[in-house]
DRENPA-3360 file (N, C-alpha, C; in nm, 2 decimals, always signed):
BEGIN
1 = XXXXXXXX = +1.55/-1.57/+0.49/+1.54/-1.49/+0.37/+1.68/-1.47/+0.31 ~ +1.78/-1.43/+0.39/+1.91/-1.42/+0.33/+1.97/-1.55/+0.28 ~ +1.94/-1.66/+0.35/+1.98/-1.79/+0.30/+1.92/-1.83/+0.17 ~ +1.79/-1.79/+0.16/+1.72/-1.82/+0.03/+1.78/-1.74/-0.08 ~ +1.81/-1.61/-0.06/+1.87/-1.52/-0.16/+2.00/-1.58/-0.20 ~ +2.08/-1.62/-0.10/+2.22/-1.67/-0.13/+2.21/-1.80/-0.22 ~ +2.11/-1.89/-0.18/+2.09/-2.01/-0.25/+2.05/-1.99/-0.40 ~ +1.96/-1.88/-0.41/+1.91/-1.85/-0.55/+2.03/-1.80/-0.63;
9 = XXXXXXXX = +2.11/-1.71/-0.57/+2.23/-1.66/-0.64/+2.33/-1.77/-0.68 ~ +2.35/-1.87/-0.59/+2.44/-1.98/-0.62/+2.38/-2.07/-0.73 ~ +2.25/-2.09/-0.73/+2.18/-2.17/-0.83/+2.20/-2.10/-0.97 ~ +2.19/-1.97/-0.98/+2.21/-1.90/-1.10/+2.35/-1.91/-1.15 ~ +2.45/-1.90/-1.06/+2.59/-1.92/-1.09/+2.62/-2.06/-1.14 ~ +2.56/-2.16/-1.08/+2.58/-2.30/-1.12/+2.52/-2.32/-1.26 ~ +2.41/-2.25/-1.29/+2.35/-2.26/-1.42/+2.43/-2.18/-1.53 ~ +2.54/-2.11/-1.49/+2.63/-2.04/-1.58/+2.59/-1.90/-1.60;
17 = XXXXXXXX = +2.51/-1.84/-1.52/+2.46/-1.70/-1.53/+2.55/-1.61/-1.44 ~ +2.56/-1.49/-1.49/+2.63/-1.39/-1.40/+2.52/-1.32/-1.33 ~ +2.50/-1.35/-1.20/+2.40/-1.30/-1.12/+2.44/-1.16/-1.06 ~ +2.37/-1.06/-1.11/+2.41/-0.92/-1.06/+2.34/-0.89/-0.93 ~ +2.21/-0.92/-0.92/+2.13/-0.90/-0.80/+2.00/-0.98/-0.80 ~ +1.95/-1.00/-0.69/+1.82/-1.07/-0.67/+1.71/-0.96/-0.64 ~ +1.60/-0.97/-0.72/+1.49/-0.87/-0.69/+1.38/-0.95/-0.62 ~ +1.30/-0.88/-0.54/+1.19/-0.95/-0.48/+1.07/-0.97/-0.57;
25 = XXXXXXXX = +0.98/-1.06/-0.53/+0.88/-1.11/-0.62/+0.79/-0.99/-0.67 ~ +0.74/-0.90/-0.58/+0.66/-0.79/-0.63/+0.73/-0.71/-0.74 ~ +0.86/-0.68/-0.72/+0.93/-0.60/-0.82/+0.94/-0.68/-0.95 ~ +0.96/-0.81/-0.94/+0.96/-0.89/-1.06/+0.83/-0.89/-1.13 ~ +0.72/-0.89/-1.05/+0.59/-0.89/-1.11/+0.57/-0.75/-1.18 ~ +0.61/-0.65/-1.12/+0.60/-0.51/-1.18/+0.68/-0.50/-1.31 ~ +0.79/-0.56/-1.31/+0.87/-0.57/-1.43/+0.80/-0.65/-1.54 ~ +0.75/-0.76/-1.50/+0.68/-0.85/-1.60/+0.56/-0.78/-1.66;
33 = XXXXXXXX = +0.50/-0.69/-1.59/+0.38/-0.62/-1.64/+0.43/-0.49/-1.72 ~ +0.55/-0.47/-1.73/+0.61/-0.36/-1.81/+0.60/-0.23/-1.74 ~ +0.59/-0.23/-1.61/+0.57/-0.10/-1.54/+0.70/-0.03/-1.53 ~ +0.82/-0.09/-1.57/+0.94/-0.02/-1.57/+0.94/+0.09/-1.68 ~ +0.85/+0.08/-1.78/+0.84/+0.18/-1.88/+0.75/+0.30/-1.84 ~ +0.70/+0.29/-1.72/+0.62/+0.41/-1.67/+0.71/+0.49/-1.58 ~ +0.66/+0.60/-1.54/+0.74/+0.68/-1.45/+0.64/+0.76/-1.36 ~ +0.70/+0.79/-1.24/+0.62/+0.87/-1.14/+0.49/+0.81/-1.11;
41 = XXXXXXXX = +0.48/+0.68/-1.08/+0.36/+0.62/-1.04/+0.38/+0.54/-0.91 ~ +0.28/+0.52/-0.84/+0.28/+0.44/-0.72/+0.19/+0.32/-0.75 ~ +0.24/+0.20/-0.74/+0.16/+0.08/-0.77/+0.15/-0.01/-0.65 ~ +0.04/-0.08/-0.64/+0.03/-0.18/-0.54/+0.03/-0.32/-0.61 ~ +0.12/-0.40/-0.57/+0.13/-0.54/-0.62/+0.06/-0.63/-0.51 ~ -0.05/-0.69/-0.55/-0.13/-0.77/-0.46/-0.12/-0.91/-0.51 ~ -0.04/-0.99/-0.43/-0.01/-1.13/-0.47/-0.07/-1.23/-0.38 ~ -0.19/-1.28/-0.41/-0.25/-1.38/-0.33/-0.23/-1.51/-0.40;
49 = XXXXXXXX = -0.13/-1.59/-0.36/-0.10/-1.72/-0.42/-0.18/-1.83/-0.36 ~ -0.13/-1.95/-0.39/-0.20/-2.07/-0.33/-0.20/-2.07/-0.18 ~ -0.08/-2.04/-0.13/-0.06/-2.06/+0.02/-0.01/-1.94/+0.09 ~ +0.03/-1.83/+0.02/+0.08/-1.71/+0.08/+0.02/-1.59/+0.02 ~ +0.03/-1.48/+0.10/-0.02/-1.35/+0.05/+0.08/-1.24/+0.08 ~ +0.12/-1.17/-0.03/+0.21/-1.06/-0.02/+0.15/-0.93/-0.08 ~ +0.18/-0.82/-0.02/+0.14/-0.69/-0.09/+0.25/-0.60/-0.07 ~ +0.28/-0.53/-0.19/+0.39/-0.43/-0.19/+0.34/-0.30/-0.25;
57 = XXXXXXXX = +0.39/-0.19/-0.19/+0.36/-0.06/-0.25/+0.50/-0.02/-0.31 ~ +0.50/+0.01/-0.44/+0.62/+0.04/-0.52/+0.61/+0.17/-0.59 ~ +0.71/+0.25/-0.57/+0.71/+0.38/-0.64/+0.81/+0.36/-0.76 ~ +0.75/+0.40/-0.88/+0.83/+0.39/-1.00/+0.88/+0.53/-1.04 ~ +1.00/+0.55/-1.05/+1.06/+0.68/-1.08/+1.11/+0.69/-1.22 ~ +1.18/+0.80/-1.25/+1.25/+0.82/-1.38/+1.34/+0.71/-1.42 ~ +1.33/+0.66/-1.54/+1.42/+0.55/-1.59/+1.38/+0.42/-1.54 ~ +1.26/+0.40/-1.49/+1.22/+0.27/-1.44/+1.28/+0.23/-1.31;
65 = XXXXXXXX = +1.32/+0.33/-1.23/+1.38/+0.30/-1.10/+1.26/+0.26/-1.00 ~ +1.28/+0.15/-0.93/+1.18/+0.10/-0.84/+1.22/+0.12/-0.70 ~ +1.13/+0.17/-0.62/+1.16/+0.19/-0.48/+1.04/+0.13/-0.40 ~ +1.07/+0.02/-0.33/+0.96/-0.05/-0.25/+0.94/+0.04/-0.12 ~ +0.82/+0.09/-0.12/+0.78/+0.18/-0.01/+0.72/+0.11/+0.11 ~ +0.65/+0.00/+0.09/+0.59/-0.06/+0.19/+0.56/-0.21/+0.16 ~ +0.57/-0.30/+0.26/+0.55/-0.44/+0.24/+0.45/-0.49/+0.35 ~ +0.38/-0.59/+0.31/+0.29/-0.66/+0.41/+0.27/-0.80/+0.36;
73 = XXXXXXXX = +0.22/-0.89/+0.45/+0.19/-1.02/+0.40/+0.15/-1.11/+0.51 ~ +0.11/-1.23/+0.47/+0.07/-1.34/+0.56/+0.12/-1.47/+0.50 ~ +0.21/-1.53/+0.56/+0.27/-1.66/+0.50/+0.18/-1.78/+0.52 ~ +0.06/-1.76/+0.58/-0.03/-1.87/+0.60/-0.17/-1.83/+0.55 ~ -0.17/-1.76/+0.44/-0.30/-1.72/+0.38/-0.29/-1.73/+0.23 ~ -0.38/-1.80/+0.17/-0.38/-1.81/+0.02/-0.50/-1.86/-0.04 ~ -0.50/-1.89/-0.16/-0.62/-1.94/-0.23/-0.67/-2.07/-0.18 ~ -0.58/-2.15/-0.13/-0.61/-2.28/-0.07/-0.71/-2.26/+0.05;
81 = XXXXXXXX = -0.69/-2.15/+0.12/-0.78/-2.13/+0.24/-0.92/-2.10/+0.19 ~ -0.94/-2.04/+0.08/-1.07/-2.01/+0.03/-1.14/-2.14/-0.02 ~ -1.05/-2.23/-0.08/-1.10/-2.36/-0.12/-1.15/-2.44/+0.00 ~ -1.07/-2.44/+0.11/-1.11/-2.51/+0.23/-1.24/-2.47/+0.29 ~ -1.27/-2.34/+0.28/-1.39/-2.29/+0.33/-1.51/-2.35/+0.26 ~ -1.50/-2.36/+0.12/-1.60/-2.42/+0.04/-1.61/-2.57/+0.07 ~ -1.50/-2.63/+0.08/-1.50/-2.77/+0.11/-1.57/-2.81/+0.24 ~ -1.54/-2.73/+0.35/-1.60/-2.76/+0.48/-1.76/-2.73/+0.47;
89 = XXXXXXXX = -1.79/-2.63/+0.39/-1.94/-2.61/+0.37/-2.00/-2.72/+0.29 ~ -1.93/-2.77/+0.19/-1.99/-2.89/+0.11/-2.00/-3.01/+0.20 ~ -1.90/-3.04/+0.28/-1.91/-3.16/+0.37/-2.03/-3.15/+0.46 ~ -2.05/-3.03/+0.52/-2.16/-3.00/+0.61/-2.29/-3.01/+0.54 ~ -2.30/-2.96/+0.42/-2.42/-2.97/+0.34/-2.46/-3.11/+0.31 ~ -2.36/-3.19/+0.26/-2.38/-3.33/+0.23/-2.43/-3.41/+0.35 ~ -2.37/-3.38/+0.46/-2.40/-3.45/+0.59/-2.55/-3.41/+0.63 ~ -2.58/-3.29/+0.61/-2.72/-3.25/+0.65/-2.82/-3.31/+0.55;
97 = XXXXXXXX = -2.79/-3.33/+0.43/-2.88/-3.39/+0.33/-2.89/-3.55/+0.34 ~ -2.77/-3.61/+0.38/-2.77/-3.76/+0.37/-2.74/-3.82/+0.51 ~ -2.68/-3.75/+0.60/-2.64/-3.81/+0.73/-2.50/-3.87/+0.72 ~ -2.44/-3.86/+0.60/-2.30/-3.92/+0.58/-2.20/-3.81/+0.59 ~ -2.10/-3.84/+0.68/-1.98/-3.76/+0.70/-1.87/-3.80/+0.60 ~ -1.83/-3.72/+0.51/-1.73/-3.75/+0.41/-1.59/-3.72/+0.45 ~ -1.57/-3.65/+0.56/-1.44/-3.60/+0.60/-1.33/-3.70/+0.60 ~ -1.36/-3.83/+0.62/-1.25/-3.93/+0.62/-1.25/-4.01/+0.50;
105 = XXXXXXXX = -1.33/-3.98/+0.40/-1.33/-4.05/+0.27/-1.24/-3.98/+0.17 ~ -1.12/-4.03/+0.15/-1.02/-3.97/+0.07/-1.06/-3.94/-0.07 ~ -1.13/-4.04/-0.13/-1.17/-4.02/-0.27/-1.28/-3.91/-0.29 ~ -1.37/-3.92/-0.20/-1.48/-3.81/-0.20/-1.42/-3.68/-0.17 ~ -1.33/-3.67/-0.08/-1.27/-3.54/-0.04/-1.18/-3.48/-0.16 ~ -1.12/-3.57/-0.24/-1.05/-3.52/-0.36/-1.15/-3.46/-0.46 ~ -1.26/-3.52/-0.48/-1.36/-3.47/-0.57/-1.42/-3.34/-0.52 ~ -1.44/-3.33/-0.38/-1.49/-3.21/-0.32/-1.39/-3.10/-0.34;
113 = XXXXXXXX = -1.26/-3.13/-0.32/-1.16/-3.03/-0.33/-1.16/-2.97/-0.48 ~ -1.16/-3.06/-0.58/-1.17/-3.01/-0.72/-1.29/-2.93/-0.74 ~ -1.40/-2.97/-0.69/-1.53/-2.90/-0.71/-1.53/-2.76/-0.64 ~ -1.46/-2.76/-0.52/-1.45/-2.63/-0.45/-1.37/-2.53/-0.52 ~ -1.26/-2.57/-0.58/-1.17/-2.48/-0.66/-1.25/-2.43/-0.78 ~ -1.32/-2.52/-0.85/-1.40/-2.48/-0.97/-1.50/-2.37/-0.93 ~ -1.57/-2.40/-0.82/-1.68/-2.31/-0.77/-1.62/-2.17/-0.74 ~ -1.50/-2.17/-0.67/-1.44/-2.04/-0.64/-1.41/-1.96/-0.76;
121 = XXXXXXXX = -1.35/-2.03/-0.86/-1.32/-1.97/-0.99/-1.44/-1.91/-1.06 ~ -1.55/-1.99/-1.06/-1.67/-1.95/-1.13/-1.74/-1.83/-1.06 ~ -1.72/-1.83/-0.93/-1.78/-1.72/-0.85/-1.71/-1.58/-0.87 ~ -1.60/-1.59/-0.94/-1.52/-1.46/-0.98/-1.60/-1.39/-1.08 ~ -1.68/-1.46/-1.16/-1.75/-1.39/-1.27/-1.90/-1.42/-1.27 ~ -1.95/-1.49/-1.18/-2.09/-1.52/-1.17/-2.14/-1.50/-1.03 ~ -2.27/-1.48/-1.02/-2.33/-1.45/-0.89/-2.36/-1.59/-0.81 ~ -2.37/-1.70/-0.89/-2.39/-1.83/-0.83/-2.33/-1.94/-0.92;
129 = XXXXXXXX = -2.31/-2.05/-0.86/-2.25/-2.16/-0.93/-2.32/-2.29/-0.89 ~ -2.33/-2.39/-0.98/-2.39/-2.52/-0.95/-2.27/-2.61/-0.91 ~ -2.30/-2.69/-0.81/-2.20/-2.80/-0.77/-2.27/-2.93/-0.79 ~ -2.22/-3.01/-0.88/-2.29/-3.14/-0.91/-2.19/-3.25/-0.90 ~ -2.20/-3.34/-0.80/-2.11/-3.45/-0.78/-2.19/-3.58/-0.77 ~ -2.21/-3.65/-0.89/-2.29/-3.77/-0.88/-2.21/-3.88/-0.82 ~ -2.28/-3.98/-0.75/-2.21/-4.09/-0.69/-2.10/-4.05/-0.60 ~ -2.12/-3.95/-0.52/-2.02/-3.91/-0.42/-2.00/-4.01/-0.31;
137 = XXXXXXXX = -2.11/-4.07/-0.27/-2.10/-4.17/-0.17/-2.22/-4.27/-0.18 ~ -2.23/-4.36/-0.09/-2.34/-4.46/-0.09/-2.37/-4.51/+0.05 ~ -2.49/-4.55/+0.07/-2.52/-4.62/+0.19/-2.60/-4.75/+0.16 ~ -2.67/-4.81/+0.25/-2.74/-4.93/+0.23/-2.86/-4.91/+0.13 ~ -2.90/-4.78/+0.12/-3.01/-4.75/+0.03/-2.97/-4.72/-0.12 ~ -2.83/-4.72/-0.14/-2.78/-4.69/-0.27/-2.69/-4.57/-0.28 ~ -2.66/-4.53/-0.40/-2.57/-4.42/-0.42/-2.63/-4.28/-0.38 ~ -2.54/-4.20/-0.33/-2.58/-4.06/-0.29/-2.51/-3.96/-0.38;
145 = XXXXXXXX = -2.59/-3.87/-0.43/-2.53/-3.76/-0.52/-2.54/-3.63/-0.45 ~ -2.45/-3.54/-0.49/-2.45/-3.41/-0.42/-2.47/-3.31/-0.53 ~ -2.58/-3.23/-0.52/-2.62/-3.14/-0.62/-2.67/-3.01/-0.55 ~ -2.60/-2.90/-0.56/-2.65/-2.78/-0.49/-2.59/-2.66/-0.56 ~ -2.63/-2.54/-0.51/-2.58/-2.42/-0.56/-2.51/-2.34/-0.45 ~ -2.41/-2.27/-0.49/-2.34/-2.18/-0.40/-2.34/-2.04/-0.46 ~ -2.39/-1.94/-0.38/-2.40/-1.81/-0.43/-2.27/-1.73/-0.39 ~ -2.24/-1.63/-0.46/-2.13/-1.55/-0.43/-2.14/-1.49/-0.29;
153 = XXXXXXXX = -2.27/-1.45/-0.25/-2.29/-1.39/-0.12/-2.26/-1.49/-0.01 ~ -2.30/-1.62/-0.03/-2.27/-1.72/+0.07/-2.12/-1.75/+0.08 ~ -2.05/-1.75/-0.04/-1.91/-1.77/-0.04/-1.84/-1.66/+0.03 ~ -1.88/-1.53/+0.01/-1.82/-1.42/+0.08/-1.85/-1.43/+0.23 ~ -1.96/-1.48/+0.27/-2.00/-1.49/+0.41/-1.90/-1.60/+0.47 ~ -1.88/-1.71/+0.40/-1.80/-1.82/+0.45/-1.65/-1.77/+0.47 ~ -1.61/-1.68/+0.38/-1.47/-1.64/+0.38/-1.45/-1.50/+0.45 ~ -1.55/-1.46/+0.52/-1.54/-1.32/+0.59/-1.41/-1.31/+0.67;
161 = XXXXXXXX = -1.37/-1.41/+0.75/-1.25/-1.40/+0.83/-1.13/-1.39/+0.75 ~ -1.13/-1.45/+0.63/-1.01/-1.45/+0.54/-1.00/-1.31/+0.48 ~ -1.11/-1.24/+0.45/-1.10/-1.11/+0.40/-1.05/-1.01/+0.50 ~ -1.08/-1.03/+0.63/-1.03/-0.95/+0.74/-0.88/-0.97/+0.75 ~ -0.83/-1.10/+0.73/-0.69/-1.12/+0.74/-0.62/-1.06/+0.62 ~ -0.68/-1.04/+0.51/-0.62/-0.97/+0.39/-0.60/-0.82/+0.42 ~ -0.70/-0.77/+0.49/-0.70/-0.62/+0.52/-0.57/-0.58/+0.60 ~ -0.54/-0.66/+0.70/-0.43/-0.61/+0.79/-0.29/-0.59/+0.71;
169 = XXXXXXXX = -0.25/-0.69/+0.63/-0.12/-0.66/+0.56/-0.13/-0.54/+0.46 ~ -0.25/-0.52/+0.40/-0.26/-0.41/+0.31/-0.25/-0.28/+0.39 ~ -0.32/-0.27/+0.50/-0.30/-0.15/+0.58/-0.16/-0.13/+0.63 ~ -0.09/-0.24/+0.67/+0.05/-0.23/+0.71/+0.13/-0.17/+0.60 ~ +0.12/-0.22/+0.48/+0.20/-0.18/+0.36/+0.17/-0.03/+0.33 ~ +0.04/+0.01/+0.34/+0.00/+0.15/+0.31/+0.06/+0.24/+0.42 ~ +0.05/+0.20/+0.54/+0.11/+0.28/+0.65/+0.26/+0.30/+0.64 ~ +0.33/+0.19/+0.60/+0.47/+0.20/+0.58/+0.51/+0.30/+0.47;
177 = XXXXXXXX = +0.43/+0.28/+0.36/+0.45/+0.37/+0.24/+0.42/+0.52/+0.27 ~ +0.32/+0.54/+0.35/+0.28/+0.68/+0.39/+0.39/+0.74/+0.48 ~ +0.45/+0.65/+0.56/+0.56/+0.70/+0.65/+0.68/+0.73/+0.57 ~ +0.71/+0.66/+0.47/+0.83/+0.68/+0.38/+0.81/+0.81/+0.30 ~ +0.68/+0.83/+0.25/+0.66/+0.95/+0.17/+0.63/+1.08/+0.25 ~ +0.60/+1.06/+0.37/+0.57/+1.17/+0.46/+0.47/+1.27/+0.41 ~ +0.37/+1.22/+0.33/+0.27/+1.30/+0.28/+0.14/+1.29/+0.35 ~ +0.13/+1.20/+0.45/+0.01/+1.18/+0.52/-0.09/+1.09/+0.46;
185 = XXXXXXXX = -0.10/+1.08/+0.33/-0.18/+0.99/+0.26/-0.11/+0.95/+0.13 ~ -0.16/+0.84/+0.07/-0.09/+0.79/-0.05/-0.19/+0.77/-0.16 ~ -0.16/+0.80/-0.28/-0.24/+0.77/-0.39/-0.19/+0.66/-0.47 ~ -0.26/+0.55/-0.48/-0.22/+0.44/-0.56/-0.27/+0.46/-0.71 ~ -0.17/+0.46/-0.80/-0.21/+0.48/-0.94/-0.26/+0.35/-1.01 ~ -0.21/+0.24/-0.97/-0.24/+0.11/-1.03/-0.23/+0.00/-0.94 ~ -0.32/-0.10/-0.95/-0.31/-0.22/-0.87/-0.28/-0.34/-0.96 ~ -0.18/-0.41/-0.93/-0.14/-0.53/-1.01/-0.18/-0.66/-0.93;
193 = XXX = -0.27/-0.74/-0.99/-0.31/-0.86/-0.92/-0.23/-0.98/-0.97 ~ -0.16/-1.04/-0.88/-0.07/-1.15/-0.91/-0.12/-1.28/-0.83 ~ -0.09/-1.40/-0.88/-0.11/-1.52/-0.81/-0.24/-1.59/-0.85;
% end
């Protein structure tokens, strides 16, 4: 962490910038959302990126002063993990329909990966999504197509262990923030979703 901060500062200096200080990603996100114009609020920055998850509880005071009250995260959890859950389900579904295991077919797996990501995104605003991959594979009887539906309920069931993994860092960040405030409980005024 310190090495990364030093390298970032040096990169800024090489670019001709006067680097005053390095701020962490959640604080940068809060600034980007204009939260420095607010005061006396406690916000949670929930950053679920492609491969990592970070959560921060930040207190914004008078004059846009930020105080990070609590941090939590998982460096091995992100959106890619949700895609992989759908991909494994698709491979199993295709195998049960056709008897063909696609897990070692690189071209088919690339198409499955793209379809899984699309399905995940669609399920953010829909209760179900259609997955249609024509000519995904072939056998001696001809081409094999993959056409199925994935419901949000099934997706949530597939990802249940990932949701549990998200809970732990959030609880850690909240406990740290409560310890800093010494109020016994914390009221989050706003949640910022990043990533």
